DSSP file (Angstrom, degrees, kcal/mol; ACC not computed):
  #  RESIDUE AA STRUCTURE BP1 BP2  ACC     N-H-->O    O-->H-N    N-H-->O    O-->H-N    TCO  KAPPA ALPHA  PHI   PSI    X-CA   Y-CA   Z-CA
    1    1 A M              0   0    0      0, 0.0    76,-0.4     0, 0.0     2,-0.4   0.000 360.0 360.0 360.0 140.4  116.9 -168.0  -71.5
    2    2 A A  E     -A   45   0A   0     43,-2.9    43,-2.7    45,-0.2     2,-0.4  -0.876 360.0-173.0-108.1 141.9  113.8 -168.1  -69.3
    3    3 A I  E     -AB  44  74A   0     71,-2.4    71,-3.2    -2,-0.4     2,-0.4  -0.995   3.9-177.1-136.0 138.8  110.6 -170.0  -70.4
    4    4 A T  E     -AB  43  73A   0     39,-2.3    39,-2.7    -2,-0.4     2,-0.5  -0.999  19.3-144.1-138.2 138.5  107.2 -170.1  -68.8
    5    5 A G  E     -AB  42  72A   0     67,-1.9    66,-3.9    -2,-0.4    67,-1.4  -0.855  33.7-179.7 -94.2 132.2  104.1 -172.0  -69.6
    6    6 A V  E     -AB  41  70A   0     35,-3.1    35,-2.3    -2,-0.5     2,-0.5  -0.890  32.6-139.6-132.9 159.2  101.0 -169.9  -68.9
    7    7 A V  E     -AB  40  69A   0     62,-2.3    62,-2.9    -2,-0.3     2,-0.7  -0.994  21.6-153.9-113.4 125.4   97.2 -169.9  -69.0
    8    8 A I  E     -AB  39  68A   0     31,-3.0    31,-2.5    -2,-0.5     2,-0.5  -0.889   7.1-150.6-103.4 110.6   95.8 -166.6  -70.2
    9    9 A L  E     +AB  38  67A   0     58,-2.3    57,-3.0    -2,-0.7    58,-1.4  -0.700  25.7 175.2 -83.3 125.3   92.3 -166.0  -68.9
   10   10 A V  E     - B   0  65A   0     27,-2.6    55,-0.2    -2,-0.5     5,-0.1  -0.836  41.5 -86.6-129.4 163.2   90.3 -163.9  -71.3
   11   11 A E    >   -     0   0    0     53,-2.2     3,-2.1    -2,-0.3     4,-0.4  -0.575  41.9-132.2 -66.4 127.4   86.8 -162.6  -71.7
   12   12 A P  G >  S+     0   0    0      0, 0.0     3,-1.0     0, 0.0     4,-0.3   0.830 103.3  56.6 -56.3 -36.4   84.9 -165.4  -73.6
   13   13 A N  G 3  S+     0   0    0      1,-0.2     4,-0.1     2,-0.1    -2,-0.1   0.602 114.8  39.2 -73.9  -8.3   83.4 -163.1  -76.2
   14   14 A K  G <> S+     0   0    0     -3,-2.1     4,-2.7    50,-0.1     5,-0.3   0.280  83.9 108.7-116.3   7.0   86.9 -161.9  -77.2
   15   15 A A  H <> S+     0   0    0     -3,-1.0     4,-2.8    -4,-0.4     5,-0.2   0.887  78.8  45.2 -58.7 -48.3   88.7 -165.2  -77.0
   16   16 A E  H  > S+     0   0    0     -4,-0.3     4,-2.1     2,-0.2    -1,-0.2   0.913 115.2  48.3 -63.9 -43.0   89.3 -165.8  -80.7
   17   17 A E  H  > S+     0   0    0      2,-0.2     4,-2.2     1,-0.2    -2,-0.2   0.915 114.2  46.0 -63.1 -44.1   90.4 -162.2  -81.3
   18   18 A I  H  X S+     0   0    0     -4,-2.7     4,-3.0     2,-0.2     5,-0.3   0.903 109.4  54.8 -67.8 -41.0   92.8 -162.3  -78.3
   19   19 A L  H  X S+     0   0    0     -4,-2.8     4,-2.4    -5,-0.3    -1,-0.2   0.921 108.9  49.2 -56.3 -44.6   94.2 -165.7  -79.4
   20   20 A Y  H  X S+     0   0    0     -4,-2.1     4,-0.7     2,-0.2    -2,-0.2   0.936 113.2  46.2 -60.9 -47.5   95.0 -164.3  -82.8
   21   21 A E  H >< S+     0   0    0     -4,-2.2     3,-0.9     1,-0.2    -2,-0.2   0.932 114.8  46.0 -62.3 -46.8   96.7 -161.2  -81.3
   22   22 A V  H >< S+     0   0    0     -4,-3.0     3,-1.7     1,-0.2    -1,-0.2   0.877 106.7  58.9 -65.3 -38.0   98.8 -163.3  -78.8
   23   23 A S  H 3< S+     0   0    0     -4,-2.4    -1,-0.2    -5,-0.3    -2,-0.2   0.679 103.5  53.5 -68.0 -15.9   99.8 -165.8  -81.4
   24   24 A H  T << S+     0   0    0     -3,-0.9    -1,-0.3    -4,-0.7     2,-0.2   0.314  85.3 107.7-100.8   7.7  101.4 -163.1  -83.5
   25   25 A L  S X  S-     0   0    0     -3,-1.7     3,-1.2    -4,-0.1     2,-0.1  -0.606  78.3-104.0 -83.8 146.2  103.6 -161.7  -80.6
   26   26 A D  T 3  S+     0   0    0     -2,-0.2    18,-0.1     1,-0.2    -1,-0.1  -0.390 103.0  14.9 -64.2 145.0  107.3 -162.4  -80.7
   27   27 A D  T 3  S+     0   0    0      1,-0.2    17,-2.5    16,-0.1     2,-0.4   0.673 102.2 111.6  64.7  20.8  108.6 -165.0  -78.3
   28   28 A V  E <   -C   43   0A   0     -3,-1.2     2,-0.5    15,-0.2    15,-0.2  -0.991  44.0-172.1-126.1 129.5  105.1 -166.4  -77.7
   29   29 A T  E     -C   42   0A   0     13,-2.7    13,-2.6    -2,-0.4     2,-0.3  -0.984  13.1-156.6-117.6 126.1  103.8 -169.8  -78.8
   30   30 A T  E     -C   41   0A   0     -2,-0.5    11,-0.2    11,-0.2     3,-0.1  -0.729  16.7-166.4-104.3 154.0  100.1 -170.5  -78.4
   31   31 A Y  E     -     0   0A   0      9,-3.2    10,-0.1     1,-0.4    -1,-0.1  -0.017  51.0-100.9-126.5  26.8   98.5 -173.9  -78.2
   32   32 A G  E     -     0   0A   0      8,-0.3     8,-2.2   -13,-0.1    -1,-0.4  -0.261  51.9 -42.2  92.1-173.9   94.8 -172.9  -78.7
   33   33 A L  E     -C   39   0A   0      6,-0.2     2,-0.4    -3,-0.1     6,-0.2  -0.716  41.9-162.1 -97.3 144.5   91.8 -172.3  -76.5
   34   34 A H  E >> S-C   38   0A   0      4,-2.9     4,-1.1    -2,-0.3     3,-0.9  -0.996  75.3  -9.3-126.9 127.3   90.8 -174.4  -73.6
   35   35 A K  T 34 S-     0   0    0     -2,-0.4     2,-0.8     1,-0.3    -1,-0.1   0.859 115.9 -74.4  53.2  41.4   87.2 -174.2  -72.2
   36   36 A E  T 34 S+     0   0    0      1,-0.2    -1,-0.3     2,-0.1   -21,-0.2   0.095 129.9  44.1  70.8 -22.0   86.3 -171.2  -74.3
   37   37 A N  T <4 S+     0   0    0     -3,-0.9   -27,-2.6    -2,-0.8     2,-0.5   0.205  87.9  88.0-142.1  22.2   88.3 -168.6  -72.3
   38   38 A N  E  <  -AC   9  34A   0     -4,-1.1    -4,-2.9   -29,-0.2     2,-0.5  -0.975  53.6-160.9-124.5 118.4   91.7 -170.0  -71.5
   39   39 A I  E     -AC   8  33A   0    -31,-2.5   -31,-3.0    -2,-0.5     2,-0.5  -0.859  11.1-147.4 -97.0 127.7   94.6 -169.6  -73.9
   40   40 A V  E     +A    7   0A   0     -8,-2.2    -9,-3.2    -2,-0.5     2,-0.3  -0.836  33.4 156.5 -95.6 128.2   97.5 -172.0  -73.4
   41   41 A A  E     -AC   6  30A   0    -35,-2.3   -35,-3.1    -2,-0.5     2,-0.4  -0.966  39.1-138.5-149.4 161.2  100.9 -170.5  -74.3
   42   42 A V  E     -AC   5  29A   0    -13,-2.6   -13,-2.7    -2,-0.3     2,-0.4  -0.994  21.4-163.9-121.4 132.7  104.6 -170.6  -73.7
   43   43 A I  E     -AC   4  28A   0    -39,-2.7   -39,-2.3    -2,-0.4     2,-0.3  -0.957   2.7-159.5-119.9 135.3  106.5 -167.3  -73.4
   44   44 A E  E     +A    3   0A   0    -17,-2.5     2,-0.3    -2,-0.4   -41,-0.2  -0.872  14.1 168.4-115.5 147.4  110.3 -166.9  -73.7
   45   45 A G  E     -A    2   0A   0    -43,-2.7   -43,-2.9    -2,-0.3     3,-0.1  -0.950  46.6-107.7-148.8 168.6  112.6 -164.2  -72.5
   46   46 A E  S    S-     0   0    0     -2,-0.3     2,-0.3   -45,-0.2    -1,-0.1   0.858  99.2 -15.7 -66.7 -36.3  116.2 -163.5  -72.0
   47   47 A N  S  > S-     0   0    0    -46,-0.1     4,-2.3   -45,-0.1     5,-0.2  -0.902  82.8 -82.7-156.3 179.7  116.0 -163.8  -68.2
   48   48 A S  H  > S+     0   0    0     -2,-0.3     4,-2.3     1,-0.2     5,-0.1   0.865 125.7  50.2 -65.0 -36.3  113.3 -163.9  -65.5
   49   49 A K  H  > S+     0   0    0      2,-0.2     4,-2.3     1,-0.2    -1,-0.2   0.918 111.3  48.6 -67.5 -42.7  113.0 -160.1  -65.3
   50   50 A N  H  > S+     0   0    0      2,-0.2     4,-2.2     1,-0.2    -2,-0.2   0.890 111.5  51.0 -61.9 -39.8  112.6 -159.8  -69.1
   51   51 A L  H  X S+     0   0    0     -4,-2.3     4,-2.3     2,-0.2    -2,-0.2   0.917 108.9  50.2 -63.6 -44.8  110.0 -162.6  -69.0
   52   52 A E  H  X S+     0   0    0     -4,-2.3     4,-2.2     1,-0.2    -2,-0.2   0.906 110.4  50.5 -60.5 -42.4  108.1 -160.8  -66.2
   53   53 A N  H  X S+     0   0    0     -4,-2.3     4,-2.5     2,-0.2    -2,-0.2   0.905 109.1  51.3 -62.7 -42.1  108.1 -157.5  -68.2
   54   54 A K  H  X S+     0   0    0     -4,-2.2     4,-2.5     2,-0.2    -2,-0.2   0.916 109.2  50.5 -61.7 -43.5  106.8 -159.3  -71.4
   55   55 A I  H  X S+     0   0    0     -4,-2.3     4,-2.3     1,-0.2    -1,-0.2   0.926 112.0  47.1 -61.2 -45.0  103.9 -160.8  -69.4
   56   56 A N  H  X S+     0   0    0     -4,-2.2     4,-2.3     1,-0.2    -1,-0.2   0.888 111.4  51.4 -64.5 -39.1  103.0 -157.4  -68.0
   57   57 A Q  H  X S+     0   0    0     -4,-2.5     4,-2.5     2,-0.2     5,-0.2   0.912 109.9  49.2 -64.1 -42.7  103.2 -155.8  -71.4
   58   58 A I  H  X S+     0   0    0     -4,-2.5     4,-2.0     1,-0.2    -2,-0.2   0.941 112.5  47.9 -60.7 -47.2  100.9 -158.5  -72.9
   59   59 A K  H  < S+     0   0    0     -4,-2.3     6,-0.3     1,-0.2    -1,-0.2   0.887 117.5  41.6 -62.1 -40.1   98.4 -158.0  -70.1
   60   60 A D  H  < S+     0   0    0     -4,-2.3    -1,-0.2    -5,-0.2    -2,-0.2   0.807 115.5  50.0 -77.4 -30.0   98.4 -154.2  -70.5
   61   61 A K  H  < S+     0   0    0     -4,-2.5     2,-0.7    -5,-0.2    -2,-0.2   0.842 101.1  62.3 -80.0 -35.6   98.5 -154.2  -74.3
   62   62 A I  S >< S-     0   0    0     -4,-2.0     3,-1.2    -5,-0.2     2,-0.2  -0.835  76.6-138.2-106.7 116.9   95.6 -156.5  -75.1
   63   63 A D  T 3  S+     0   0    0     -2,-0.7     3,-0.1     1,-0.2    -3,-0.1  -0.465  85.7  37.2 -69.4 135.8   92.1 -155.6  -74.0
   64   64 A G  T 3  S+     0   0    0      1,-0.4   -53,-2.2    -2,-0.2     2,-0.6   0.310  76.5 128.0 105.5  -7.1   90.1 -158.5  -72.7
   65   65 A I  E <   -B   10   0A   0     -3,-1.2    -1,-0.4    -6,-0.3   -55,-0.3  -0.732  33.6-176.1 -82.0 124.2   92.9 -160.3  -70.9
   66   66 A L  E     -     0   0A   0    -57,-3.0     2,-0.3    -2,-0.6   -56,-0.2   0.716  62.7 -26.7 -92.0 -24.9   91.7 -160.9  -67.3
   67   67 A G  E     -B    9   0A   0    -58,-1.4   -58,-2.3     2,-0.0     2,-0.5  -0.909  46.1-132.1 178.6 155.9   94.9 -162.5  -66.1
   68   68 A I  E     -B    8   0A   0     -2,-0.3   -60,-0.2   -60,-0.2    -9,-0.0  -0.984  26.4-169.5-123.6 118.9   98.1 -164.4  -67.0
   69   69 A F  E     -B    7   0A   0    -62,-2.9   -62,-2.3    -2,-0.5     2,-0.1  -0.923  15.8-136.4-118.7 112.8   98.8 -167.4  -64.8
   70   70 A P  E     -B    6   0A   0      0, 0.0   -64,-0.3     0, 0.0     3,-0.1  -0.413  17.5-177.1 -66.1 137.0  102.1 -169.3  -65.0
   71   71 A A  E    S-     0   0A   0    -66,-3.9     2,-0.3     1,-0.5   -65,-0.2   0.705  73.5  -6.4-101.1 -32.4  101.8 -173.1  -64.8
   72   72 A Y  E     -B    5   0A   0    -67,-1.4   -67,-1.9     2,-0.0    -1,-0.5  -0.979  61.0-160.6-155.6 159.2  105.6 -173.6  -64.9
   73   73 A A  E     -B    4   0A   0     -2,-0.3     2,-0.4   -69,-0.2   -69,-0.2  -0.996   1.0-166.7-143.1 143.9  108.8 -171.6  -65.3
   74   74 A N  E     +B    3   0A   0    -71,-3.2   -71,-2.4    -2,-0.3     3,-0.0  -0.963  29.5 140.2-133.7 116.3  112.3 -172.6  -66.2
   75   75 A Y    >>  +     0   0    0     -2,-0.4     4,-1.1   -73,-0.2     3,-1.1  -0.122  21.3 136.7-141.9  38.1  115.2 -170.2  -65.7
   76   76 A E  H 3>  +     0   0    0      1,-0.3     4,-2.4     2,-0.2     5,-0.2   0.762  65.5  66.7 -65.4 -25.4  117.9 -172.5  -64.5
   77   77 A E  H 3> S+     0   0    0    -76,-0.4     4,-1.2     1,-0.2    -1,-0.3   0.884 100.4  52.3 -59.3 -36.9  120.6 -170.9  -66.7
   78   78 A E  H <4 S+     0   0    0     -3,-1.1    -1,-0.2     1,-0.2    -2,-0.2   0.894 109.3  48.2 -63.6 -41.6  120.1 -167.8  -64.6
   79   79 A I  H  < S+     0   0    0     -4,-1.1    -2,-0.2     1,-0.2    -1,-0.2   0.881 107.0  56.0 -68.0 -38.8  120.7 -169.8  -61.4
   80   80 A D  H  <        0   0    0     -4,-2.4    -1,-0.2     1,-0.3    -2,-0.2   0.797 360.0 360.0 -64.6 -28.5  123.8 -171.5  -62.8
   81   81 A E     <        0   0    0     -4,-1.2    -1,-0.3    -3,-0.2    -2,-0.2   0.486 360.0 360.0 -75.9 360.0  125.4 -168.1  -63.5
Protein backbone atom coordinates (compact mmCIF):
# COMPACT_ATOMS: atom_id res chain seq x y z
CA UNK A 1 0.00 0.00 0.00
CA UNK A 2 1.17 3.51 -0.80
CA UNK A 3 0.29 6.47 1.40
CA UNK A 4 0.88 10.17 0.91
CA UNK A 5 0.18 13.18 3.08
CA UNK A 6 -0.86 16.16 0.99
CA UNK A 7 -1.88 19.77 1.16
CA UNK A 8 -4.69 20.57 -1.24
CA UNK A 9 -4.61 24.23 -2.22
CA UNK A 10 -8.13 25.46 -3.03
CA UNK A 11 -9.94 28.64 -3.92
CA UNK A 12 -10.79 30.23 -0.53
CA UNK A 13 -14.42 30.93 -1.43
CA UNK A 14 -14.95 27.21 -2.19
CA UNK A 15 -12.87 25.75 0.64
CA UNK A 16 -15.70 24.37 2.82
CA UNK A 17 -17.50 22.84 -0.17
CA UNK A 18 -14.30 21.23 -1.46
CA UNK A 19 -13.39 19.95 2.02
CA UNK A 20 -16.79 18.26 2.18
CA UNK A 21 -16.35 16.66 -1.25
CA UNK A 22 -12.81 15.47 -0.59
CA UNK A 23 -13.71 14.09 2.84
CA UNK A 24 -16.29 11.79 1.24
CA UNK A 25 -13.90 10.20 -1.27
CA UNK A 26 -12.74 6.62 -0.80
CA UNK A 27 -9.19 6.20 0.50
CA UNK A 28 -8.95 9.86 1.59
CA UNK A 29 -8.79 11.06 5.19
CA UNK A 30 -9.02 14.80 5.77
CA UNK A 31 -7.77 16.79 8.74
CA UNK A 32 -9.54 20.08 8.13
CA UNK A 33 -8.66 23.47 6.72
CA UNK A 34 -5.46 25.36 7.41
CA UNK A 35 -5.21 29.10 6.73
CA UNK A 36 -8.57 29.21 4.91
CA UNK A 37 -7.50 27.55 1.66
CA UNK A 38 -5.33 24.52 2.48
CA UNK A 39 -6.91 21.13 3.08
CA UNK A 40 -4.68 18.69 4.94
CA UNK A 41 -5.28 15.08 3.86
CA UNK A 42 -3.86 11.58 3.60
CA UNK A 43 -4.50 9.57 0.45
CA UNK A 44 -4.01 5.80 0.18
CA UNK A 45 -3.53 3.63 -2.88
CA UNK A 46 -2.54 0.12 -3.88
CA UNK A 47 0.82 1.31 -5.21
CA UNK A 48 2.56 4.54 -6.22
CA UNK A 49 1.04 4.59 -9.73
CA UNK A 50 -2.46 4.05 -8.34
CA UNK A 51 -1.84 6.84 -5.84
CA UNK A 52 -0.69 9.18 -8.59
CA UNK A 53 -3.83 8.37 -10.60
CA UNK A 54 -6.07 9.08 -7.59
CA UNK A 55 -4.42 12.45 -7.02
CA UNK A 56 -4.91 13.41 -10.67
CA UNK A 57 -8.54 12.26 -10.60
CA UNK A 58 -9.27 14.33 -7.50
CA UNK A 59 -7.67 17.40 -9.06
CA UNK A 60 -9.58 16.95 -12.32
CA UNK A 61 -12.92 16.02 -10.71
CA UNK A 62 -13.36 18.80 -8.17
CA UNK A 63 -13.65 22.38 -9.37
CA UNK A 64 -11.72 24.91 -7.31
CA UNK A 65 -8.66 22.79 -6.53
CA UNK A 66 -5.58 24.79 -7.50
CA UNK A 67 -3.04 22.06 -6.72
CA UNK A 68 -2.28 18.99 -4.67
CA UNK A 69 1.12 19.05 -3.03
CA UNK A 70 2.60 15.95 -1.34
CA UNK A 71 4.27 16.56 2.01
CA UNK A 72 5.40 12.94 2.45
CA UNK A 73 4.96 9.59 0.73
CA UNK A 74 5.44 6.02 1.90
CA UNK A 75 5.54 3.15 -0.56
CA UNK A 76 8.29 1.02 0.93
CA UNK A 77 6.32 -2.21 0.38
CA UNK A 78 6.76 -1.56 -3.35
CA UNK A 79 10.49 -1.18 -2.92
CA UNK A 80 10.74 -4.37 -0.87
CA UNK A 81 9.12 -6.35 -3.68
